[in-house]
Structure formats: C-alpha cells, structure tokens
C-alpha positions in Angstrom: 95.8 49.7 -91.8 98.1 50.1 -88.8 99.4 47.0 -86.9 97.0 47.7 -84.0 93.9 48.1 -86.3 91.6 45.2 -87.2 89.2 45.3 -90.1 85.9 43.4 -90.1 84.8 42.7 -93.7 81.2 41.8 -94.4 80.4 40.3 -97.8 77.6 42.2 -99.5 77.7 40.3 -102.7 74.5 39.0 -104.2 74.1 35.7 -102.2 75.2 37.1 -98.9 73.1 40.1 -99.3 70.0 37.9 -100.1 70.8 35.9 -96.9 70.8 39.0 -94.6 74.3 40.5 -94.7 72.9 44.0 -94.5 71.5 43.3 -91.0 74.8 41.8 -89.9 76.7 44.9 -91.2 74.2 47.2 -89.5 74.8 45.6 -86.1 78.6 45.8 -86.5 78.5 49.5 -87.7 76.2 50.5 -84.8 78.8 49.5 -82.2 81.8 51.7 -81.6 84.8 49.4 -81.3 88.2 51.0 -80.7 90.8 50.3 -83.4 88.3 48.3 -85.5 87.2 49.3 -89.0 83.9 47.9 -90.3 83.8 47.5 -94.1 81.6 46.1 -96.8 83.4 43.6 -99.1 82.8 41.8 -102.3 82.5 38.1 -102.7 84.8 36.0 -100.5 84.3 32.9 -102.7 82.2 31.1 -100.1 78.8 31.4 -101.8 76.2 29.3 -100.1 77.8 29.7 -96.7 76.9 33.4 -96.3 76.5 35.9 -95.0 80.3 35.8 -94.6 82.3 37.9 -92.2 86.2 38.0 -92.1 88.3 39.6 -89.4 91.7 40.8 -90.7 94.6 40.4 -89.9 93.4 37.5 -87.8 91.9 35.7 -90.8 89.0 34.6 -88.7 85.9 33.7 -90.8 82.3 33.5 -89.7 79.8 31.9 -92.1 76.0 32.0 -92.0 76.4 35.1 -89.8 73.3 36.6 -88.2 72.8 39.8 -86.2 73.2 37.7 -83.1 76.6 36.4 -84.5 77.5 40.0 -85.2 76.8 41.0 -81.6 79.1 38.1 -80.4 81.8 39.3 -82.8 81.6 42.8 -81.3 81.8 41.4 -77.7 84.9 39.4 -78.8 86.6 42.4 -80.3 86.2 44.6 -77.2 
C-alpha cells in the first residue's frame, strides 16, 4: 500500500456476514474510487457491532454498517 492509497476493509466473518456485510461490500466495490482499495477482511473483534468497516490508514471504524452507510463512506472518500 502506497502512502496515498487507502484501504477499506469489510468484515465478512460469520456474524458480520449474517448481519448484511455482503451488501455493504457490494456497494463499496460498485463505486470506482481513485486510490482506494476495497477488501474483504476477517473478524475485527467487534462481534455484535457488525457489519464492521475499517478505513486504513485513517483507522476510522464504522459499525452496524448498511448499504446506505457504504454510500456515505464512498462520498467521503471522493
């Protein structure tokens, strides 16, 4: 990862997946955001608060993310 690149990690572990993480990931992947990599991740240790999204290197967490949250994340990264 270069210093100008951000990564958006979406937990697809069991609980987050059950709570709709795949829909969140789909919205994020659908959008083309320059210098932002969208990745699936394993458990972030926040079970019960998911779906979890983490933006690196900002260390900005989103919990109970929805597709609407994902769209707002996209808007904030542009």
